[in-house]
N, C-alpha and C positions, 0 to 999 in steps of 0.2 A: 470546831475545826474539821472534824471528820466530814461534815456535810460539805463544807467548803472544798475540801480536798476532792471529795467525790464529784462535786459539780465541776471543778476544774479538770479533773480527769475525764469526765464525760465530754466536756467541751473540746478538750484536746483530741479525744477520740473522734468526735464529730468533725473537727477540723481536718484530721488526718484522712477520714473517710471522704470528705468533700474534696480534698486534694487528690485522692486516689481516683475518684470518678473522672475528672478531666484527663488524667493520665491514661486510664482505661479507654476513654472515648477517643483519645488521640491514637492509641494503639489500634483500636478498631478501625478508625479512619485510615490509618496507614496500611492496615491489612486490606481494607476495601480497595484502596488505591492500587496496591500491589496486585490484588486479584483482578481488578479492572484492567490493569496494564498487561497482565498475562493473557487475559481474554482477548484484548485488543491485538496483542502480538500474535496470538494463535489465529485470530481472524485474518490478520494481514498475511500470515504465512499461507493460509488457505487461498486467499485472493491471489497472492503471488504464484502459487502452484497452478491455479486455474488459468491465470494469464500466460504462464509458461506453456501449459498444455494447449491453449488456444493458439499461441504463436507457433508452436510446433505443428499443429494441424494446418495452419495457414501456410507455413513453409512447405509442408508435404503437398498440399493442394497446388501450390505454385510450381513445385518440382514436377508433379504429375502433369500439370497443364503444359509446362515446357516440354516434357518428354512426349506428350501426345502431339504437340505442334511439330516437334522434330520428326516424329514418325509420319505425320501427315505430309510434311514437306518432302521427306524422303520418298514416300509413296508417289507423290506428285511428280518428282524428278524422274523416278523410274518409269512412270506411266508416260510422261512426255518423251523420254528417251526411246521407249519401246514404240511409241506412236511415230516418232520421227523416223525410226528405222523402217516402219511400215510405209510411210509416205515416200521416203527415198527409194524404197524398193518399187513402189508404184510408179514413181518418176522414171526410173530405169526402164520399166516395162513399157511405159508410154513413149519414151524416146525410141525404143526398139520398134514399137508399133508405128511411130511416125516415120522412121527411116524406111520401113517396109512399104508404107503407104506412098511415100515420096517415090520410091522405086516403081511401084505400081502405076502411079500417075505418069511417070516418064515412059513406061513401056506399054501401057494399055491404051485402048482407043474406045471411042463410043461410050456406051452406057457403063461399061466397066470402069473406064477412066473417070466418068462423072461421079460414080459411086465412090471411087477411091479418093477423089478430090473432096467430096462431102465428108467422108470418114476422116481424111487428113485434117480438115478444118476443125472438126469436133475434137479430134485427138490433140491437135496443137492448142486448142482453147483450154482443154482440161490440163494439159501439160503446163501452160502458162499460169493457170490458176494454182495448181499444186506447187509450182516453183515459188510463187509469191507467198503461199501459205507456209511453205517450208522455211522461208526466211523468218516469218513470224514465230515459228517454232524455235528458232535460234535464240530469241529474246527471252527474258524472264516472263513467263506466261502465268505466273501465280494467280493474278486477279482475273485474267481473261481466258484461262484454260478451257472452261466449259463452252464458252462462246466460240472460241477458236476451233475446238474439237468438232462442234456441230457444223461449222462452216466447212471444215476440211472433209468431214464425213460426207457432206453433200458433194464436194468436188471429187471424192473417191468413187462415186457411183458411176 
């Protein structure tokens, strides 16, 4: 009987040990799942942080681009305004010159009158060109500013 008791006890111990192994295996599997979940969560947090940093960089770049465009537009408006003042001043000068030449044409004779008539024709032509150009300066010249400025510079000569 002693032997039988010992064998029964041994089998019971083996059965308990066999039951303990699946329990341990399940605990290890659960721990591995938990660890994997933590690693995944950590990885997602890093990805989210990098995405937020990238979005912030994009937002800042867009803000900088908008500010640069605003400054460029402001500089263009100032340049056009200053240039318009210059053109208008030149128009006033040409109008005075034209009035003087008209007076000379009316009072002079001979070669002096002929010279005054030629000068008056050139002055009136420049004046007409500048007045037409000045009208163009009144419009939004954002896209055509450089071309317009070259044309007016030629008329200012």
